[in-house]
BALOBA-1460 file (C-alpha; in Angstrom, 3 decimals):
// residues 287
<rec num="1" residu="m" x="103.432" y="126.454" z="106.949"/>
<rec num="2" residu="a" x="106.368" y="128.729" z="107.697"/>
<rec num="3" residu="h" x="109.013" y="129.410" z="105.062"/>
<rec num="4" residu="s" x="111.726" y="127.633" z="107.046"/>
<rec num="5" residu="s" x="109.835" y="124.427" z="107.582"/>
<rec num="6" residu="r" x="108.716" y="124.274" z="103.948"/>
<rec num="7" residu="t" x="112.322" y="124.779" z="102.840"/>
<rec num="8" residu="s" x="113.504" y="121.925" z="105.051"/>
<rec num="9" residu="l" x="110.874" y="119.574" z="103.545"/>
<rec num="10" residu="g" x="111.752" y="120.631" z="100.001"/>
<rec num="11" residu="l" x="115.381" y="120.223" z="100.597"/>
<rec num="12" residu="l" x="114.827" y="116.759" z="101.834"/>
<rec num="13" residu="a" x="113.212" y="116.235" z="98.453"/>
<rec num="14" residu="i" x="116.458" y="117.496" z="96.882"/>
<rec num="15" residu="a" x="118.302" y="115.042" z="99.089"/>
<rec num="16" residu="a" x="116.091" y="112.298" z="97.663"/>
<rec num="17" residu="v" x="117.280" y="113.368" z="94.207"/>
<rec num="18" residu="v" x="120.922" y="113.993" z="94.769"/>
<rec num="19" residu="l" x="121.462" y="111.276" z="97.361"/>
<rec num="20" residu="g" x="119.085" y="108.704" z="96.129"/>
<rec num="21" residu="s" x="120.523" y="108.960" z="92.636"/>
<rec num="22" residu="s" x="123.409" y="106.744" z="93.585"/>
<rec num="23" residu="f" x="121.317" y="103.584" z="93.838"/>
<rec num="24" residu="t" x="122.682" y="100.450" z="92.137"/>
<rec num="25" residu="g" x="122.503" y="96.762" z="92.475"/>
<rec num="26" residu="g" x="120.008" y="93.938" z="92.499"/>
<rec num="27" residu="e" x="116.812" y="94.092" z="90.453"/>
<rec num="28" residu="s" x="116.780" y="97.848" z="90.514"/>
<rec num="29" residu="q" x="120.154" y="98.080" z="88.757"/>
<rec num="30" residu="a" x="118.882" y="95.796" z="86.042"/>
<rec num="31" residu="a" x="115.731" y="97.932" z="85.631"/>
<rec num="32" residu="a" x="117.663" y="101.091" z="85.382"/>
<rec num="33" residu="g" x="120.039" y="99.605" z="82.848"/>
<rec num="34" residu="g" x="123.319" y="100.064" z="84.724"/>
<rec num="35" residu="a" x="125.173" y="101.412" z="87.669"/>
<rec num="36" residu="f" x="124.791" y="104.976" z="89.028"/>
<rec num="37" residu="l" x="127.761" y="107.131" z="89.792"/>
<rec num="38" residu="p" x="129.165" y="107.693" z="93.352"/>
<rec num="39" residu="h" x="130.067" y="111.368" z="93.590"/>
<rec num="40" residu="q" x="130.298" y="114.525" z="95.732"/>
<rec num="41" residu="a" x="128.523" y="117.689" z="94.716"/>
<rec num="42" residu="l" x="128.099" y="121.229" z="95.910"/>
<rec num="43" residu="y" x="124.926" y="123.143" z="94.925"/>
<rec num="44" residu="e" x="124.683" y="126.939" z="95.266"/>
<rec num="45" residu="l" x="121.155" y="128.183" z="96.207"/>
<rec num="46" residu="s" x="119.656" y="131.455" z="95.118"/>
<rec num="47" residu="l" x="116.202" y="133.021" z="94.832"/>
<rec num="48" residu="v" x="114.571" y="132.783" z="91.340"/>
<rec num="49" residu="k" x="111.322" y="134.608" z="92.162"/>
<rec num="50" residu="s" x="108.794" y="135.419" z="94.938"/>
<rec num="51" residu="r" x="105.124" y="135.579" z="94.683"/>
<rec num="52" residu="g" x="102.083" y="136.075" z="96.922"/>
<rec num="53" residu="s" x="101.736" y="137.973" z="100.209"/>
<rec num="54" residu="n" x="104.536" y="136.192" z="102.016"/>
<rec num="55" residu="a" x="107.284" y="137.671" z="99.854"/>
<rec num="56" residu="i" x="110.960" y="136.696" z="100.091"/>
<rec num="57" residu="n" x="113.461" y="139.415" z="99.192"/>
<rec num="58" residu="s" x="116.516" y="137.134" z="98.916"/>
<rec num="59" residu="a" x="117.723" y="133.643" z="99.514"/>
<rec num="60" residu="r" x="121.121" y="132.107" z="99.579"/>
<rec num="61" residu="g" x="122.714" y="128.926" z="100.770"/>
<rec num="62" residu="r" x="124.571" y="125.727" z="99.818"/>
<rec num="63" residu="i" x="124.008" y="122.031" z="99.714"/>
<rec num="64" residu="l" x="126.936" y="119.639" z="100.165"/>
<rec num="65" residu="y" x="126.544" y="115.934" z="99.933"/>
<rec num="66" residu="n" x="128.518" y="112.716" z="99.788"/>
<rec num="67" residu="f" x="127.602" y="109.285" z="98.611"/>
<rec num="68" residu="s" x="129.544" y="106.075" z="99.282"/>
<rec num="69" residu="g" x="128.947" y="102.342" z="99.519"/>
<rec num="70" residu="s" x="128.201" y="99.418" z="97.227"/>
<rec num="71" residu="a" x="125.420" y="97.039" z="96.320"/>
<rec num="72" residu="c" x="126.924" y="94.518" z="98.757"/>
<rec num="73" residu="e" x="127.287" y="96.731" z="101.820"/>
<rec num="74" residu="g" x="124.469" y="99.230" z="101.075"/>
<rec num="75" residu="y" x="124.702" y="102.942" z="100.391"/>
<rec num="76" residu="t" x="125.456" y="105.755" z="102.794"/>
<rec num="77" residu="s" x="124.441" y="109.326" z="101.937"/>
<rec num="78" residu="e" x="125.388" y="112.383" z="103.886"/>
<rec num="79" residu="f" x="123.606" y="115.697" z="103.187"/>
<rec num="80" residu="r" x="124.141" y="119.204" z="104.653"/>
<rec num="81" residu="q" x="122.242" y="122.300" z="103.650"/>
<rec num="82" residu="v" x="122.502" y="125.777" z="105.168"/>
<rec num="83" residu="s" x="120.209" y="128.582" z="103.820"/>
<rec num="84" residu="e" x="119.318" y="132.100" z="104.646"/>
<rec num="85" residu="l" x="115.974" y="133.612" z="103.777"/>
<rec num="86" residu="d" x="115.284" y="137.379" z="103.971"/>
<rec num="87" residu="s" x="111.601" y="138.225" z="104.059"/>
<rec num="88" residu="s" x="109.953" y="141.431" z="102.954"/>
<rec num="89" residu="e" x="109.417" y="142.283" z="106.611"/>
<rec num="90" residu="g" x="113.184" y="142.363" z="107.202"/>
<rec num="91" residu="k" x="113.206" y="139.059" z="109.085"/>
<rec num="92" residu="v" x="116.087" y="136.711" z="108.405"/>
<rec num="93" residu="t" x="115.639" y="132.977" z="108.847"/>
<rec num="94" residu="l" x="118.797" y="130.834" z="108.961"/>
<rec num="95" residu="s" x="118.183" y="127.057" z="108.661"/>
<rec num="96" residu="d" x="120.613" y="124.158" z="108.928"/>
<rec num="97" residu="l" x="119.507" y="120.765" z="107.767"/>
<rec num="98" residu="r" x="121.590" y="117.592" z="108.051"/>
<rec num="99" residu="s" x="120.519" y="114.179" z="106.873"/>
<rec num="100" residu="t" x="122.281" y="110.782" z="106.919"/>
<rec num="101" residu="s" x="120.684" y="107.737" z="105.355"/>
<rec num="102" residu="w" x="121.513" y="104.169" z="104.514"/>
<rec num="103" residu="e" x="119.670" y="101.894" z="102.202"/>
<rec num="104" residu="d" x="120.531" y="98.326" z="101.426"/>
<rec num="105" residu="g" x="121.209" y="97.245" z="97.835"/>
<rec num="106" residu="a" x="117.789" y="95.725" z="97.248"/>
<rec num="107" residu="g" x="115.856" y="98.676" z="98.711"/>
<rec num="108" residu="k" x="114.328" y="96.640" z="101.557"/>
<rec num="109" residu="s" x="115.787" y="98.502" z="104.477"/>
<rec num="110" residu="y" x="116.098" y="102.204" z="104.986"/>
<rec num="111" residu="r" x="117.758" y="103.972" z="107.979"/>
<rec num="112" residu="f" x="117.685" y="107.689" z="108.458"/>
<rec num="113" residu="k" x="118.735" y="110.465" z="110.781"/>
<rec num="114" residu="i" x="117.577" y="114.017" z="110.140"/>
<rec num="115" residu="d" x="118.411" y="117.060" z="112.214"/>
<rec num="116" residu="a" x="116.958" y="120.528" z="111.453"/>
<rec num="117" residu="r" x="117.706" y="123.857" z="113.205"/>
<rec num="118" residu="t" x="116.144" y="127.266" z="112.562"/>
<rec num="119" residu="n" x="117.858" y="130.416" z="113.906"/>
<rec num="120" residu="d" x="118.725" y="129.783" z="117.539"/>
<rec num="121" residu="s" x="116.004" y="127.128" z="118.161"/>
<rec num="122" residu="d" x="116.721" y="123.703" z="119.504"/>
<rec num="123" residu="s" x="117.312" y="120.938" z="116.951"/>
<rec num="124" residu="s" x="114.395" y="118.825" z="115.786"/>
<rec num="125" residu="p" x="115.929" y="115.321" z="115.309"/>
<rec num="126" residu="v" x="114.235" y="112.439" z="113.492"/>
<rec num="127" residu="d" x="115.704" y="108.961" z="113.809"/>
<rec num="128" residu="g" x="114.308" y="105.714" z="112.546"/>
<rec num="129" residu="i" x="114.398" y="102.596" z="110.410"/>
<rec num="130" residu="a" x="111.945" y="101.266" z="107.846"/>
<rec num="131" residu="e" x="111.890" y="97.600" z="106.909"/>
<rec num="132" residu="r" x="110.062" y="96.084" z="103.941"/>
<rec num="133" residu="t" x="108.443" y="92.729" z="104.761"/>
<rec num="134" residu="g" x="105.955" y="91.021" z="102.492"/>
<rec num="135" residu="d" x="103.125" y="93.428" z="101.485"/>
<rec num="136" residu="h" x="103.935" y="96.159" z="103.990"/>
<rec num="137" residu="i" x="106.699" y="98.353" z="105.479"/>
<rec num="138" residu="t" x="107.290" y="98.640" z="109.210"/>
<rec num="139" residu="v" x="108.654" y="101.982" z="110.401"/>
<rec num="140" residu="k" x="110.275" y="102.211" z="113.873"/>
<rec num="141" residu="l" x="111.014" y="105.711" z="115.140"/>
<rec num="142" residu="t" x="113.204" y="106.476" z="118.124"/>
<rec num="143" residu="q" x="112.947" y="110.281" z="117.638"/>
<rec num="144" residu="p" x="111.153" y="112.625" z="117.938"/>
<rec num="145" residu="q" x="109.293" y="110.050" z="119.951"/>
<rec num="146" residu="a" x="109.291" y="106.228" z="120.059"/>
<rec num="147" residu="k" x="106.636" y="104.996" z="117.628"/>
<rec num="148" residu="t" x="106.014" y="101.984" z="115.389"/>
<rec num="149" residu="f" x="103.612" y="102.078" z="112.427"/>
<rec num="150" residu="t" x="103.135" y="100.347" z="109.064"/>
<rec num="151" residu="l" x="103.012" y="101.670" z="105.485"/>
<rec num="152" residu="d" x="101.575" y="100.091" z="102.323"/>
<rec num="153" residu="g" x="104.167" y="97.858" z="100.610"/>
<rec num="154" residu="a" x="103.836" y="99.864" z="97.344"/>
<rec num="155" residu="t" x="105.524" y="102.852" z="99.143"/>
<rec num="156" residu="v" x="109.119" y="103.375" z="97.911"/>
<rec num="157" residu="f" x="112.220" y="104.874" z="99.564"/>
<rec num="158" residu="p" x="114.157" y="107.783" z="98.076"/>
<rec num="159" residu="t" x="116.672" y="105.744" z="96.130"/>
<rec num="160" residu="e" x="114.044" y="103.562" z="94.578"/>
<rec num="161" residu="q" x="112.081" y="106.636" z="93.604"/>
<rec num="162" residu="i" x="115.026" y="107.985" z="91.553"/>
<rec num="163" residu="q" x="115.722" y="104.481" z="90.088"/>
<rec num="164" residu="r" x="112.153" y="104.238" z="88.898"/>
<rec num="165" residu="i" x="112.240" y="107.622" z="87.313"/>
<rec num="166" residu="v" x="115.327" y="106.628" z="85.380"/>
<rec num="167" residu="a" x="113.815" y="103.303" z="84.345"/>
<rec num="168" residu="a" x="110.589" y="105.140" z="83.212"/>
<rec num="169" residu="a" x="112.586" y="107.641" z="81.252"/>
<rec num="170" residu="k" x="114.529" y="104.942" z="79.451"/>
<rec num="171" residu="q" x="111.213" y="103.251" z="78.540"/>
<rec num="172" residu="g" x="109.939" y="106.532" z="77.069"/>
<rec num="173" residu="k" x="107.262" y="107.136" z="79.666"/>
<rec num="174" residu="s" x="106.263" y="110.718" z="80.407"/>
<rec num="175" residu="l" x="104.346" y="110.222" z="83.693"/>
<rec num="176" residu="l" x="105.082" y="108.251" z="86.825"/>
<rec num="177" residu="e" x="103.095" y="108.222" z="90.101"/>
<rec num="178" residu="l" x="104.737" y="106.975" z="93.251"/>
<rec num="179" residu="t" x="104.092" y="107.017" z="97.033"/>
<rec num="180" residu="v" x="107.331" y="108.005" z="98.744"/>
<rec num="181" residu="y" x="108.575" y="107.753" z="102.336"/>
<rec num="182" residu="d" x="111.811" y="109.485" z="103.281"/>
<rec num="183" residu="g" x="111.484" y="110.150" z="106.996"/>
<rec num="184" residu="s" x="110.994" y="113.875" z="106.628"/>
<rec num="185" residu="d" x="108.866" y="116.196" z="108.830"/>
<rec num="186" residu="n" x="108.167" y="114.253" z="112.048"/>
<rec num="187" residu="g" x="109.124" y="110.928" z="110.509"/>
<rec num="188" residu="q" x="105.476" y="110.042" z="109.807"/>
<rec num="189" residu="k" x="104.928" y="112.024" z="106.506"/>
<rec num="190" residu="v" x="104.141" y="110.135" z="103.338"/>
<rec num="191" residu="y" x="103.921" y="111.889" z="99.961"/>
<rec num="192" residu="n" x="102.088" y="110.992" z="96.786"/>
<rec num="193" residu="t" x="104.265" y="112.130" z="93.903"/>
<rec num="194" residu="l" x="103.744" y="112.814" z="90.250"/>
<rec num="195" residu="s" x="106.834" y="112.866" z="87.954"/>
<rec num="196" residu="v" x="106.646" y="114.438" z="84.508"/>
<rec num="197" residu="i" x="109.527" y="113.315" z="82.334"/>
<rec num="198" residu="g" x="110.486" y="115.344" z="79.295"/>
<rec num="199" residu="q" x="112.135" y="114.335" z="76.036"/>
<rec num="200" residu="p" x="115.756" y="113.040" z="76.326"/>
<rec num="201" residu="i" x="118.647" y="115.409" z="75.977"/>
<rec num="202" residu="k" x="121.586" y="113.762" z="74.216"/>
<rec num="203" residu="g" x="124.998" y="114.244" z="75.615"/>
<rec num="204" residu="d" x="126.336" y="115.921" z="72.423"/>
<rec num="205" residu="k" x="123.696" y="118.666" z="72.520"/>
<rec num="206" residu="a" x="125.047" y="122.183" z="73.317"/>
<rec num="207" residu="v" x="124.466" y="123.313" z="76.898"/>
<rec num="208" residu="t" x="123.230" y="126.898" z="77.413"/>
<rec num="209" residu="s" x="124.282" y="126.976" z="81.057"/>
<rec num="210" residu="p" x="127.181" y="124.570" z="81.470"/>
<rec num="211" residu="d" x="128.382" y="123.415" z="84.919"/>
<rec num="212" residu="p" x="130.965" y="120.888" z="86.213"/>
<rec num="213" residu="s" x="128.654" y="117.934" z="85.365"/>
<rec num="214" residu="t" x="128.272" y="118.815" z="81.713"/>
<rec num="215" residu="s" x="132.024" y="119.426" z="81.263"/>
<rec num="216" residu="n" x="133.060" y="116.212" z="83.054"/>
<rec num="217" residu="e" x="134.595" y="113.650" z="80.603"/>
<rec num="218" residu="q" x="132.550" y="110.813" z="82.138"/>
<rec num="219" residu="m" x="129.327" y="112.745" z="81.637"/>
<rec num="220" residu="k" x="129.663" y="114.192" z="78.112"/>
<rec num="221" residu="s" x="128.291" y="111.187" z="76.324"/>
<rec num="222" residu="l" x="125.383" y="110.540" z="78.670"/>
<rec num="223" residu="t" x="121.662" y="111.154" z="78.040"/>
<rec num="224" residu="r" x="119.636" y="113.181" z="80.551"/>
<rec num="225" residu="w" x="115.979" y="114.016" z="80.919"/>
<rec num="226" residu="p" x="114.217" y="117.103" z="82.322"/>
<rec num="227" residu="v" x="112.050" y="115.954" z="85.207"/>
<rec num="228" residu="t" x="109.491" y="117.684" z="87.370"/>
<rec num="229" residu="v" x="108.283" y="115.979" z="90.565"/>
<rec num="230" residu="s" x="105.355" y="117.324" z="92.401"/>
<rec num="231" residu="y" x="104.872" y="116.319" z="96.100"/>
<rec num="232" residu="y" x="101.348" y="116.016" z="97.561"/>
<rec num="233" residu="d" x="100.544" y="115.418" z="101.263"/>
<rec num="234" residu="r" x="98.923" y="111.967" z="101.230"/>
<rec num="235" residu="d" x="96.949" y="112.739" z="104.388"/>
<rec num="236" residu="a" x="95.736" y="116.217" z="103.444"/>
<rec num="237" residu="k" x="91.985" y="116.727" z="103.403"/>
<rec num="238" residu="t" x="90.655" y="118.056" z="100.126"/>
<rec num="239" residu="g" x="87.389" y="119.485" z="98.958"/>
<rec num="240" residu="d" x="85.935" y="119.164" z="95.560"/>
<rec num="241" residu="g" x="88.854" y="121.022" z="93.962"/>
<rec num="242" residu="e" x="92.121" y="119.536" z="92.715"/>
<rec num="243" residu="q" x="94.778" y="119.207" z="95.420"/>
<rec num="244" residu="a" x="97.749" y="121.539" z="95.130"/>
<rec num="245" residu="p" x="101.242" y="120.213" z="95.657"/>
<rec num="246" residu="v" x="103.085" y="121.049" z="98.825"/>
<rec num="247" residu="y" x="106.080" y="121.793" z="96.621"/>
<rec num="248" residu="a" x="107.498" y="120.845" z="93.218"/>
<rec num="249" residu="m" x="111.040" y="120.425" z="92.060"/>
<rec num="250" residu="q" x="112.612" y="120.368" z="88.544"/>
<rec num="251" residu="f" x="115.960" y="118.984" z="87.586"/>
<rec num="252" residu="e" x="117.830" y="117.346" z="84.774"/>
<rec num="253" residu="l" x="118.546" y="113.683" z="85.532"/>
<rec num="254" residu="f" x="121.421" y="111.926" z="83.842"/>
<rec num="255" residu="e" x="121.124" y="108.184" z="83.074"/>
<rec num="256" residu="n" x="123.830" y="107.482" z="85.676"/>
<rec num="257" residu="g" x="121.812" y="109.238" z="88.388"/>
<rec num="258" residu="v" x="123.585" y="112.549" z="88.596"/>
<rec num="259" residu="s" x="121.258" y="115.554" z="88.831"/>
<rec num="260" residu="r" x="121.849" y="119.183" z="87.705"/>
<rec num="261" residu="a" x="119.882" y="122.433" z="87.303"/>
<rec num="262" residu="l" x="117.667" y="122.064" z="90.432"/>
<rec num="263" residu="v" x="114.677" y="124.338" z="90.830"/>
<rec num="264" residu="l" x="112.480" y="124.103" z="93.867"/>
<rec num="265" residu="d" x="108.961" y="125.670" z="93.906"/>
<rec num="266" residu="y" x="107.369" y="126.321" z="97.284"/>
<rec num="267" residu="n" x="104.390" y="128.129" z="95.758"/>
<rec num="268" residu="d" x="105.245" y="131.418" z="97.544"/>
<rec num="269" residu="f" x="108.851" y="131.487" z="96.144"/>
<rec num="270" residu="v" x="111.195" y="129.537" z="93.946"/>
<rec num="271" residu="i" x="114.843" y="128.603" z="94.715"/>
<rec num="272" residu="s" x="117.441" y="127.300" z="92.249"/>
<rec num="273" residu="g" x="120.348" y="125.019" z="93.035"/>
<rec num="274" residu="a" x="123.197" y="125.440" z="90.518"/>
<rec num="275" residu="l" x="125.832" y="122.714" z="90.575"/>
<rec num="276" residu="g" x="129.003" y="124.543" z="91.530"/>
<rec num="277" residu="k" x="131.324" y="121.659" z="92.220"/>
<rec num="278" residu="f" x="131.241" y="118.091" z="91.072"/>
<rec num="279" residu="d" x="133.712" y="115.246" z="91.884"/>
<rec num="280" residu="v" x="133.538" y="111.609" z="90.837"/>
<rec num="281" residu="k" x="134.343" y="109.177" z="93.637"/>
<rec num="282" residu="d" x="136.076" y="105.885" z="93.370"/>
<rec num="283" residu="s" x="133.729" y="102.878" z="93.417"/>
<rec num="284" residu="r" x="134.565" y="99.331" z="94.472"/>
<rec num="285" residu="p" x="132.778" y="96.475" z="92.764"/>
<rec num="286" residu="c" x="131.288" y="93.680" z="94.934"/>
<rec num="287" residu="k" x="133.593" y="90.839" z="95.594"/>
């Protein structure tokens, strides 16, 4: 897979973390132990290291996202990521990824629009809706082509994925396996994920690399956990050996859903996302 398409997939995973983290309401809110924080954040992307034959000399970019909504009206997330990769062959790849999603308060309905552009190529839009009914999920795509298919009802959407990680962390669990659908790639991709949750980090512990989240007054007293999520292609054919993840991401997840210290591993190269700006947004309780 090309660098640019892998980056788009991985950054949708980041969207699942930073956008999905604002899930509250219904049974999921009770399981997580409280409401998550609506906020706006800016992440600065940079190259950590490159390995293998497909070397990357440099990488830079930004992620900007907004979250709004409530448990009554559902949650709207807007995500924009622009990145530039410079390969060892002197080729520069500029990618522009935009994603807008809405999920209702109970996690039963998920609407998504994703548009990815690489260099001067035409956009590759994905547009669809997924509805949970009984023991299955029905997905209806209008782009890239009209198609309807079903998924196993155990599959979760991005917001529920993050909610379950928080709930597992609060219960002291260190491993969590989930099947996740987020509409990425061509709208038909499903991932098996494995989350590894580390020991809790108390809010009063000194931070070696502070950022706007750790200095925010609302965040200082909150517990967070180091989390690594590995994404596996559910439909990939494997031999006798162990399946390798398509990519893996690390982050520190606060109990109110905010994520910091993102690190994304694409096997050939690793990109970090440092939280450069963080603003808490006003939230309106349900009437």
